[in-house]
Structures are given as C-alpha cells and as structure tokens.
C-alpha positions as CSV (number, residue, x, y, z in Angstrom):
1,M,-26.4,-44.0,16.9
2,S,-23.3,-43.6,14.8
3,L,-22.8,-40.9,12.2
4,T,-21.7,-42.1,8.8
5,V,-20.5,-39.4,6.3
6,S,-18.5,-39.7,3.2
7,Q,-14.8,-38.9,3.1
8,A,-15.4,-36.4,0.4
9,R,-17.7,-34.2,2.6
10,I,-15.1,-34.2,5.3
11,Q,-12.3,-33.4,2.9
12,E,-14.4,-30.5,1.4
13,L,-15.1,-29.2,4.9
14,L,-11.4,-29.2,5.7
15,N,-10.5,-27.5,2.4
16,V,-13.0,-24.7,3.2
17,L,-11.6,-24.2,6.7
18,V,-8.0,-24.1,5.3
19,A,-9.0,-21.5,2.7
20,A,-10.8,-19.4,5.3
21,G,-7.8,-19.6,7.6
22,S,-5.6,-18.2,4.8
23,G,-8.0,-15.2,4.3
24,D,-10.3,-16.5,1.6
25,Y,-13.7,-15.9,3.0
26,D,-15.5,-16.3,-0.3
27,V,-15.4,-20.1,-0.2
28,R,-18.5,-22.0,0.9
29,V,-19.3,-25.5,1.9
30,R,-21.6,-27.2,-0.7
31,L,-24.8,-28.1,1.0
32,E,-26.5,-31.3,0.0
33,E,-29.7,-32.9,1.1
34,N,-28.2,-34.7,4.0
35,D,-30.3,-34.6,7.2
36,D,-27.5,-35.4,9.6
37,A,-25.5,-33.6,12.3
38,L,-22.7,-32.7,9.9
39,L,-25.2,-30.6,7.9
40,D,-25.6,-28.3,10.9
41,V,-21.8,-27.9,11.0
42,E,-21.7,-27.1,7.3
43,I,-24.5,-24.5,7.6
44,G,-22.8,-23.0,10.6
45,I,-19.5,-22.6,8.8
46,N,-21.2,-20.9,5.9
47,Y,-23.0,-18.5,8.2
48,L,-19.6,-17.7,9.9
49,L,-18.1,-17.1,6.5
50,D,-21.0,-14.8,5.5
51,D,-20.3,-12.8,8.7
52,L,-16.6,-12.6,8.0
53,V,-17.3,-11.3,4.5
54,D,-19.6,-8.6,5.9
55,R,-17.0,-7.5,8.4
56,R,-14.3,-7.5,5.6
57,D,-16.5,-5.3,3.4
58,Q,-17.2,-2.9,6.2
59,N,-13.4,-2.7,7.0
60,E,-12.6,-2.0,3.4
61,A,-15.2,0.7,3.2
62,Q,-13.8,2.3,6.4
63,E,-10.3,2.1,5.0
64,E,-11.4,3.7,1.8
65,E,-13.1,6.5,3.7
66,L,-10.0,7.0,5.8
67,L,-7.8,7.1,2.7
68,T,-10.1,9.6,1.1
69,R,-9.9,11.8,4.2
70,A,-6.1,11.4,4.3
71,R,-5.8,12.6,0.7
72,L,-8.1,15.5,1.3
73,L,-6.0,16.5,4.4
74,A,-2.8,16.2,2.4
75,R,-4.2,18.4,-0.3
76,Q,-5.3,21.0,2.2
77,Q,-1.9,20.9,3.9
78,E,-0.2,21.4,0.6
79,E,-2.4,24.4,-0.2
80,L,-1.7,25.8,3.2
81,V,2.1,25.4,2.8
82,Q,1.9,27.1,-0.6
83,A,-0.2,29.9,0.8
84,L,2.3,30.4,3.7
85,S,5.3,30.2,1.3
86,T,3.7,32.9,-0.9
87,P,2.7,35.7,1.5
88,V,1.4,38.4,-0.8
89,I,0.8,41.4,1.5
90,A,-1.3,44.4,0.7
91,V,0.8,47.1,2.2
92,W,-1.3,50.0,0.7
93,P,-4.4,50.2,-1.5
94,G,-3.1,49.1,-4.9
95,V,0.3,48.2,-3.6
96,L,1.4,44.6,-3.0
97,A,4.5,43.2,-1.5
98,L,5.9,39.7,-1.8
99,P,8.8,38.7,0.4
100,L,10.8,35.9,-1.4
101,V,12.5,33.5,1.0
102,G,14.7,30.5,0.2
103,R,15.4,28.7,-3.0
104,I,13.1,29.4,-5.9
105,D,12.9,26.6,-8.5
106,D,10.7,26.4,-11.6
107,A,7.8,24.7,-9.8
108,R,7.8,27.2,-6.9
109,A,8.2,30.1,-9.2
110,A,5.2,29.0,-11.2
111,T,3.1,28.8,-8.0
112,I,4.3,32.2,-6.7
113,T,3.6,33.8,-10.1
114,A,0.1,32.4,-10.3
115,V,-0.8,33.5,-6.8
116,L,0.8,36.9,-7.3
117,L,-0.9,37.6,-10.7
118,E,-4.2,36.6,-9.3
119,R,-3.9,39.1,-6.5
120,V,-2.6,41.8,-8.9
121,A,-5.7,41.3,-11.1
122,A,-8.1,41.0,-8.3
123,E,-6.9,44.1,-6.5
124,R,-6.0,46.1,-9.6
125,A,-2.6,46.7,-8.1
126,S,-0.5,49.5,-9.6
127,H,2.7,48.5,-7.9
128,V,4.3,45.2,-6.8
129,I,7.3,45.1,-4.5
130,L,9.4,41.9,-4.7
131,D,11.6,41.8,-1.6
132,L,14.7,39.6,-1.9
133,T,16.0,40.0,1.6
134,G,15.4,36.3,2.4
135,V,17.2,35.1,-0.8
136,A,20.7,34.2,0.2
137,A,21.7,33.1,-3.3
138,I,20.4,33.1,-6.8
139,A,20.5,29.8,-8.6
140,G,20.6,29.3,-12.3
141,A,16.9,28.5,-12.5
142,T,15.9,31.4,-10.2
143,M,16.8,34.2,-12.5
144,P,14.7,33.2,-15.5
145,A,11.8,32.6,-13.2
146,L,12.2,36.1,-11.7
147,L,12.4,37.6,-15.2
148,R,9.2,35.9,-16.2
149,M,7.5,37.0,-13.0
150,V,8.5,40.7,-13.5
151,R,7.3,40.6,-17.2
152,A,4.0,39.0,-16.2
153,I,3.4,41.7,-13.6
154,G,4.1,44.3,-16.3
155,L,1.6,42.8,-18.7
156,L,-1.1,43.4,-16.1
157,G,-0.2,47.0,-16.0
158,A,1.6,47.0,-12.6
159,Q,5.0,48.4,-11.9
160,C,7.5,46.1,-10.3
161,L,10.2,47.2,-7.8
162,L,13.0,45.0,-6.3
163,T,14.2,45.5,-2.7
164,G,16.5,43.8,-0.3
165,I,19.2,42.6,-2.8
166,R,22.2,41.5,-0.8
167,A,25.7,42.6,-1.7
168,E,26.7,39.0,-2.4
169,V,23.6,38.4,-4.5
170,A,23.9,41.4,-6.7
171,P,26.8,40.0,-8.8
172,Q,25.0,36.7,-9.2
173,I,22.0,38.6,-10.6
174,V,24.1,40.4,-13.1
175,A,26.0,37.3,-14.1
176,L,22.8,35.4,-14.7
177,G,21.2,38.1,-16.9
178,G,19.5,40.1,-14.2
179,A,20.6,43.3,-15.9
180,D,17.8,42.7,-18.4
181,I,15.3,43.3,-15.6
182,H,14.3,46.9,-16.2
183,V,12.9,47.6,-12.8
184,R,14.0,49.9,-10.0
185,A,15.9,48.4,-7.1
186,L,15.9,49.9,-3.6
187,A,17.7,49.0,-0.4
188,Q,14.7,48.2,1.7
189,L,11.0,47.5,1.4
190,S,10.2,50.6,3.3
191,D,12.1,52.6,0.7
192,A,10.1,51.2,-2.1
193,L,6.8,51.9,-0.2
194,A,7.9,55.5,0.4
195,L,8.7,55.9,-3.3
196,V,5.3,54.4,-4.4
197,L,3.4,56.6,-1.9
198,A,5.3,59.7,-3.2
199,E,4.3,58.8,-6.7
200,K,0.7,58.5,-5.6
201,G,0.9,61.8,-3.9
202,Q,0.5,60.3,-0.5
203,L,3.9,61.2,0.8
204,D,6.4,64.0,0.3
205,L,9.9,62.7,0.0
206,P,12.8,64.9,1.2
207,S,14.6,66.6,-1.7
208,T,18.2,65.6,-2.3
C-alpha cells in the first residue's frame, strides 16, 4: 500500500526540522485530520520539540540560579576584601587603630571612613590612631580624604593621632595642605598607644 501525502505537508515538516536544527524549539508541525503513517511522524516530532523546550527551560533556570550564586559570591568577596583592607583594631578599650596601606583614592577613603566611624560610634572610642607606616606616598586625592577622615572622627568626639609618617612622606603631607590637620603625630603606633594610656591613667610615662 503506497503512502500518498501532499507536497505541502512534507515541506512544512522539513521547515520545522530546519528551524529546530537552528535552535528554534518553539515551532510545531500543524496536525491535520490525516490518518496515515506521516501523522505519527508529525506527532513524534512535536513530542520531541516539547521535550527540548522543557530541557531548555530547565537549563535556563539552572543558569539563572548559577548566575545569582555567582553574583552573591562576588558581593561576599568584595565585602571580605573591603574588610581586610580596612582592619580597624581595638588595641585597648576605647582605643582604635587603623593601619593604612597602599594608595588611598576617594572611593577607598569613603569606605575606610564609613567602616571606621561605625566602629568609633559602636565602641564609643575616645582615641583613634591612624598608622601611615604602610603609605609610601601621598597622592593629591589622598590628603583631602585624610583630612575629611580626621574631621569626621573629631565630630564623633574621638581624638585622632597619626603615627608612622615616613621622612619622604612628611614633605608631601605639608605640600598638600596636611599642616591643616591639627592632630598629634608620633613616630610609632606603640608611642601613640603609650601616650593614650598615660592620658587614661593606665601608664606612667617617664619624665623628660
């Protein structure tokens, strides 16, 4: 028994297969009331396309979930890097120390200031020691940021001290307006801590 089908049905079937081969799984073969062997083929192709669509949707959902997790991980890593680059240390009750390392631009200065002020307020710190030992050079944008940081600390009622200023950095600070920072500068962080403890009556400094 021979199978007689119209050329239009065959062409439509070929068009659907070509479209599916190019990644378009939303196409379907139109099913007509034809009780012949080709109808089974048409139904089978539509079932196959339905399965491909389901798999595509599942893959897209998995990709979206992976993308969401990647974004969350990136945000957590960024927060960790910021925390590690802003190590506010409680060296004594009411005394915080912040070692500054590397280049400090406006964005990093804003982050450092926000973290530091939060700690000052939370711990009701009376003194903040900014250690510049790790700062090899003062850029033009660093000095205004440092000035704003010192002033903000003062507005919270804490006294700011600078330590670790290198000999080659001191002229840069003066040239960039650092003389306007009315804070005490000491050679080392330990010197500043000793001074603070003496002011608190926790340590007797040798008389000079």
